[in-house]
N, C-alpha and C positions, 0 to 999 in steps of 0.2 A: 146025358144032357137031354132035357125035354125037347120034343119036336114041335111044341106049340109054345109061343111066348105068352106072357101074362096078359099081353094086350089082345090075345086071341089070334095073332098072325101065325100062319103055318110056316115052320122053319125047316130048312134042309138040315141034314144030319151033321154037316161040318160048318154050320153057321157060327160065327163068332159074335156078331151083333144082329139085333133084330132089324130087318130091312124096313120095318114100319115105324117103330118107336125109337130105335137105336139103342135099346137096352143091351148091355153085354150079356152073353149067354154062358161064358166060361171065364175063369180067372186067367188073367194074362200075367205071366211072370216076366217081369222086365229084367233082363240080364244086363247088369252094369258092366260095361266094357272098361277094363282097367286102362287107366290113362297110360298111354305109351310113354316110356321114359325117353328123355331127349338123347339123341345119339352122343356118344362120347366125343370130346373135342379131338380133332385130328392133330396129330403131332406136327410141330413146325417142320417145314421142309429142310432137309439136310443140304448143306452146300455141295454143289456138284464138283466133281474132281476137275481140276484144270482151270477153275475160275480165276480171274485175274485179281491179285491182291492189291490193295491200295496202300501206297507207301507215302511217307511224309515227303513233301517237296524239298528241294535243295534251296534254302533261303536262310536269312538271318533269324527267322522264327524257329527254325529247327536247331535245337541246342546241340544235337550230335554233330550237325554240320559246323556250327561255330567252334565246338571243341576240337574237331578234327582239323579244320582250317587253321586254327590258332596253333595247334601242335606242329603242323607242317611249316607254318610261318616261322616259328621259333627255331625249328631245325634249319631252315634256310638262312636265318640270321647267324647261326653258329658256323655256317659254311660260306661266309662272306669272302673268304680268301679264294674261292673259286666263283667269281661273279658270273651271272647269266646262267651257268649250269645249276647253281643252287636254287634259283627261282623256278627253273624248268623242272627240276627234281621235286620241288615242293608241291607243284600241282599234280604231278604223277603220284607221289606218295600220299597226297590227301585223298585221292580216289581210292587207292589201295587200302589205306587205313579205314576209310569210311565203310567200305564193303566188309571189312573184317569186323568192325565194331557193330554194325547194324545188320549184317547178313542180307543186305538189299542190293539188287542189281542197279548199276549206274549206266544209263545210256549216254550217248554222245552229248546231248544238250545238258544233262545233269553234270556230266564230267567237266564241260567247259564252264558251267556256272560255278561249280565247286572250285575249279582252278582259279577263276576270277576272284572269288571270295578269299582264297588263299593268297593270291597276289596282292589284293587290297590290304589284307592284314600285314603282309610282308612289307609293303610300302609304308604302312603306318608305323611299324617298328623301326624301319630305316629312317623315317622322318623324325621320330622321337630321338633317336641316337644323334642325328645330325644337328637338331635344334639344341640338344643338351650340350653337344660339343661347341656350338657357337656361343652358348651362354658361358661355358667355361672359359672360352678364349677372350671373353670380355674382361676378365681379371688381368691385371698387369703382369703377374707372375707367369700365368699360362701363356700370355702373348709373347713374352720374352723367350720362353722355351720354344714356342711355335716358330718364331723368327729364326732362332738358332737352328732348328731342324730344317727350316726352309732353305737355309744357306747350304746345307749338306745334301738335300734331296730335291731335285727339280720337280718331281711329281707332287710332292707335298707342298712345294712353293706355289704351283699352279692351283692346287686345291685350296690353299689358304687365300689366294687372290680371288677365287670364285666365291668363297664364303664371305669375304669382306665386301663383295659387290652385290647390292640388292637385286638388280635385274638378272645378273648371272646366276645368283642363288635361286631365284624363282624359276629360271629356265632349267637349272639342274634338277629341281624338284619335279617340274612338269615332265622332263625327259625320263626321269627315274620312274615316275608313276606309269608312263606308257610302257616302258620296257618291262617293269616288274609285273604289271597286270597281264600284259600280252604273253610273257613267258609262262606265267601261272596258268593262263587259259590254254596255252599250247600243251603244257604238261598234263593238265586235266583231260584234254582231248586224247593224248597218248595213253593215259591211264584207262580211260573208258574203252578205247579201241583194243588195247593189248590185253585187257582183263575181261572182255565181254564174253569170251567162251568159258570162263571159269564160273561155274554155278555156285553162288553163295550158299553155304550150309545153313539150313533153317535152324532157328534157335530151339533147343530142347529136343532135337531129333537128329537122326542120322540121314545123311544124304544117300540116295539110292542111285 
């Protein structure tokens, strides 16, 4: 590299530019830095062990709840020959069936709610049977048979008198609604308490 610039200025040995005219005294190699690649996207975080799972609430919007409650209500209807016990058992077995069908835990509140829904469906079936029986009794042939049976059975005679009396029939339906739903809620409560220590088996896996 010349020690004197073309403009006549004296240059030091390591000068890159002329301090007088600014003329470059050597070729400057510009090193192009490679554009740094963007960092790879971080993988989504894995769910931590022991995190709480969200379960479907016990309500009429849950089809598994509706199916289970209806199944237990039909079972209670077939056991009408043991009144009160059948509706209590319906609430209990509704909780048991629901746990086995969905593998979900049922706490006390959910058990009581499931028992209430079961009792409500049990009362609906009972009311349909009673109303159908009343409609059948309106026919002359059925009424003659009912009167004949009432002469032989005092309990049937009392029931026939209640059915033929509007206010007494309404009172019977109201009392039945209270008893059936209350016993269903009690059965659901017992089911939730007695089965709370039984861990439901997760679907598709073995319980540890």
